[in-house]
Structure formats: structure tokens, C-alpha cells
C-alpha positions as CSV (number, residue, x, y, z in Angstrom):
1,X,-1.8,-23.7,-6.4
2,X,-0.3,-22.1,-3.4
3,X,1.2,-18.6,-3.2
4,X,5.0,-18.8,-3.4
5,X,5.3,-15.0,-3.3
6,X,3.6,-12.3,-1.2
7,X,4.1,-8.7,-2.1
8,X,2.9,-6.0,0.3
9,X,1.8,-2.4,-0.2
10,X,3.3,-0.1,2.5
11,X,1.2,2.9,3.4
12,X,-2.0,1.8,5.1
13,X,-1.1,-1.9,4.8
14,X,2.0,-2.2,7.0
15,X,2.4,1.4,8.3
16,X,-0.4,3.6,9.7
17,X,0.5,6.7,7.7
18,X,-3.0,8.1,7.1
19,X,-2.9,10.9,9.7
20,X,0.7,11.9,8.9
21,X,-0.2,11.9,5.2
22,X,-3.2,14.2,5.8
23,X,-1.0,16.6,7.9
24,X,1.7,16.7,5.2
25,X,-0.9,17.2,2.4
26,X,-2.4,20.1,4.4
27,X,1.1,21.7,4.7
28,X,1.6,21.5,1.0
29,X,-2.0,22.6,0.1
30,X,-1.2,26.3,0.4
31,X,1.7,26.1,-2.1
32,X,-0.6,24.5,-4.7
33,X,-3.7,26.5,-4.0
34,X,-5.6,23.5,-2.7
35,X,-8.0,23.2,0.1
36,X,-7.0,21.3,3.3
37,X,-8.6,18.1,4.6
38,X,-10.0,17.9,8.1
39,X,-10.0,14.7,10.2
40,X,-13.8,14.4,10.1
41,X,-13.7,14.2,6.2
42,X,-11.5,11.1,6.1
43,X,-14.4,8.6,6.5
44,X,-16.1,10.0,3.5
45,X,-12.9,10.1,1.5
46,X,-12.3,6.4,2.2
47,X,-15.0,5.5,-0.2
48,X,-13.4,7.2,-3.2
49,X,-11.2,5.7,-5.9
50,X,-8.0,7.6,-6.7
51,X,-9.5,9.4,-9.6
52,X,-12.6,10.3,-7.5
53,X,-10.4,11.6,-4.7
54,X,-8.4,13.8,-7.0
55,X,-11.5,15.1,-8.6
56,X,-13.1,15.8,-5.2
57,X,-10.0,17.7,-3.9
58,X,-9.7,19.4,-7.3
59,X,-6.1,18.2,-7.8
60,X,-4.9,18.2,-11.4
61,X,-3.2,14.9,-12.3
62,X,-0.3,17.0,-13.5
63,X,0.4,18.1,-9.9
64,X,0.4,14.6,-8.5
65,X,4.1,13.8,-9.2
66,X,5.3,17.0,-7.5
67,X,2.9,16.4,-4.5
68,X,4.1,12.8,-4.2
69,X,7.7,13.7,-4.4
70,X,7.6,16.5,-1.8
71,X,5.3,14.5,0.4
72,X,7.5,11.4,0.6
73,X,10.5,13.7,1.4
74,X,8.6,15.3,4.2
75,X,7.5,11.9,5.5
76,X,11.1,10.8,5.9
77,X,11.6,13.3,8.6
78,X,8.6,11.7,10.6
79,X,9.0,8.1,9.7
80,X,10.2,7.2,13.3
81,X,6.9,8.5,14.6
82,X,4.7,6.4,12.2
83,X,3.0,3.5,14.0
84,X,2.9,0.0,12.6
85,X,-0.5,-1.5,11.9
86,X,-1.6,-3.3,15.1
87,X,-1.1,-7.0,14.7
88,X,0.8,-7.0,11.5
89,X,4.3,-7.5,13.0
90,X,3.1,-10.7,14.7
91,X,2.0,-12.4,11.5
92,X,4.9,-11.4,9.2
93,X,7.4,-14.0,10.5
94,X,5.0,-16.8,9.9
95,X,4.0,-15.6,6.4
96,X,7.6,-15.2,5.5
97,X,8.3,-18.8,6.7
98,X,5.7,-20.1,4.3
99,X,6.9,-18.2,1.2
100,X,9.9,-18.1,-1.1
101,X,9.6,-14.4,-2.0
102,X,8.4,-11.7,0.4
103,X,8.6,-8.2,-0.8
104,X,7.1,-4.7,-0.7
105,X,5.9,-2.7,-3.7
106,X,5.0,0.9,-2.9
107,X,4.6,4.4,-4.3
108,X,6.4,5.7,-1.3
109,X,10.2,6.0,-1.3
110,X,12.3,2.9,-0.6
111,X,14.4,5.0,1.9
112,X,11.3,5.7,3.9
113,X,10.2,2.0,3.9
114,X,13.6,0.7,4.8
115,X,13.9,3.2,7.7
116,X,10.5,2.2,8.9
117,X,11.3,-1.5,8.7
118,X,14.6,-1.0,10.5
119,X,12.9,1.0,13.2
120,X,10.5,-1.9,13.9
121,X,13.0,-4.7,13.4
122,X,11.3,-6.1,10.3
123,X,13.7,-5.5,7.4
124,X,15.3,-9.0,7.5
125,X,11.9,-10.6,6.7
126,X,11.7,-9.0,3.2
127,X,13.4,-10.2,0.1
128,X,13.2,-6.8,-1.5
129,X,11.6,-3.3,-1.3
130,X,10.6,-1.7,-4.6
131,X,9.1,1.6,-5.4
132,X,7.1,3.0,-8.3
133,X,7.3,6.7,-8.7
134,X,3.7,6.9,-10.0
135,X,0.5,6.3,-8.1
136,X,-0.9,4.3,-11.0
137,X,2.3,2.3,-12.0
138,X,2.0,-0.8,-9.9
139,X,0.6,-3.2,-12.5
140,X,3.7,-2.9,-14.6
141,X,5.9,-3.4,-11.6
142,X,3.9,-6.5,-10.4
143,X,4.4,-8.1,-13.9
144,X,8.1,-7.4,-13.7
145,X,8.4,-8.9,-10.2
146,X,6.5,-12.0,-11.5
147,X,9.0,-12.3,-14.3
148,X,12.0,-11.7,-12.1
149,X,11.1,-14.5,-9.7
150,X,9.8,-16.9,-12.4
151,X,6.3,-17.1,-10.9
152,X,3.1,-18.4,-12.3
153,X,0.2,-16.0,-12.0
154,X,-1.5,-18.1,-9.4
155,X,1.6,-18.2,-7.2
156,X,1.7,-14.5,-6.5
157,X,-0.4,-12.5,-4.1
158,X,-0.4,-8.7,-3.6
159,X,-1.6,-7.3,-0.3
160,X,-2.9,-3.7,-0.3
161,X,-5.4,-1.3,1.2
162,X,-6.6,0.7,-1.7
163,X,-8.9,0.3,-4.7
164,X,-5.9,1.1,-7.0
165,X,-4.1,-1.9,-5.4
166,X,-7.0,-4.2,-6.4
167,X,-7.1,-2.8,-9.9
168,X,-3.3,-3.0,-10.4
169,X,-3.3,-6.6,-9.3
170,X,-6.2,-7.5,-11.6
171,X,-4.5,-5.8,-14.5
172,X,-1.3,-7.7,-13.7
173,X,-3.3,-11.0,-13.6
174,X,-2.5,-11.9,-10.0
175,X,-4.4,-12.4,-6.8
176,X,-5.0,-9.6,-4.4
177,X,-5.8,-9.5,-0.7
178,X,-7.6,-6.2,0.1
179,X,-7.1,-5.2,3.7
180,X,-9.8,-3.2,5.3
181,X,-7.7,-1.4,7.9
182,X,-6.1,1.1,5.5
183,X,-7.3,4.0,3.4
184,X,-10.2,2.6,1.4
185,X,-13.4,1.4,3.1
186,X,-14.4,-2.2,3.3
187,X,-17.5,-1.5,1.1
188,X,-15.5,0.3,-1.6
189,X,-12.9,-2.5,-1.7
190,X,-15.5,-5.3,-1.8
191,X,-17.2,-3.6,-4.8
192,X,-14.1,-4.0,-6.8
193,X,-14.0,-7.8,-6.4
194,X,-10.6,-8.6,-4.7
195,X,-9.6,-12.2,-4.6
196,X,-9.6,-12.0,-0.8
197,X,-11.1,-9.4,1.6
198,X,-9.2,-9.3,4.9
199,X,-10.4,-7.6,8.1
200,X,-7.5,-8.3,10.4
201,X,-3.8,-9.1,10.0
202,X,-4.3,-12.5,11.6
203,X,-6.7,-13.5,8.8
204,X,-3.7,-13.3,6.3
205,X,-2.6,-16.6,7.9
206,X,-5.8,-18.3,6.6
207,X,-5.1,-17.6,3.0
208,X,-3.9,-20.3,0.5
209,X,-0.2,-20.2,1.4
210,X,2.0,-23.2,1.4
């Protein structure tokens, strides 16, 4: 069965937000009594799951919603400065041509995503942009998207760069393409058994898409 729908994560998958996210987190760290993260630490952090990352940084799960809300608001002011992942813009039109439904599901704010897409001339490719306000809420939303567009499990593919994207897709019962150019490392993604492991945007064109 071919994929009739492709749904993308945003941060780290389409937009190279890692450095800006680190800078914003460091700005907020003082308000929450958290330690900052230096650039040289990122490679180590790329091997951590979300729960391991929060534990390592000593961030209470109760503080996550506030950090996420304030961080996404601050990111909006910098969205025009965020670079697109190299090579992704070239493959999106062809992927869109092959699919019926082409969307984005993110824990970022929809306003941020739409502004980014408009800046890079990509908004018209996407059927929808949807946001979950929780870092761990994607499985429920993926199931809802599947129902909305009357899709069979094997007809839907989620594309993301984090372990939590892999786990959310598996929980939702759909295929997932884990991309290795985002936050989590290739080894950590592979350990979690994604349907596809993708090392470059061009390889997305090789997946089982009509």
C-alpha cells in the first residue's frame, strides 16, 4: 500500500531551529533556576530521549508547558532568521505531487510555522498545519488526522527528527520516517526501530509513495 498522506514535524525536520532553540532556552533558564546549555553539549544531548533530556537538565515536567509557551512566543520574533534544512525545499514539491494529503503536525505554534513557510514560499504545498500544545501529544493528533482524512494505517507516513516522533507514530499505528539531520542522533533513532531511517532529504523520494 502506498502512502496517500505525508505529515511532517517542523522543528529539526523542515526548519533548522536547534541553535535558536538553545539560545532561547538559555535566555529562559535564569527565570526557572536552570543551568544553560553550551554549544559543545549538543552532540551528547542528541542521544537522549525527551524524558532523559529533561532529567539531565533537571527540568520538572510541570515546567515544560510554561517553557514551551514562552519559547514559541520568543521564536516568533526570530522566525525570519531560521534557515530551512538544506535540500528539503527541493523535494517538497515532488512529494506533494505524489500525495493527496500533505501536512505538518508540530509542538511549535501554527503562527510560527505559517510565517516560516510564507518566508520560504512553501505554504501552498501544505494541506494543513496543526499544533499540539504538549511535547508528548502527537499520537492522539496523528490518530485524529488519520480519521479526518479517512486513511488506512498503511497509507499515512509521519516524518520527524526525534525519538518522540518515532514513538508517537508507533503508538498511533502508522509508519514513520526518522530523519537524521535534526535533534536526535542517527544511532538513537535507529535503536527505536523507525519504519524508515532517512539520511538526506532526497532519500524521502525513494520511499513507498504513489
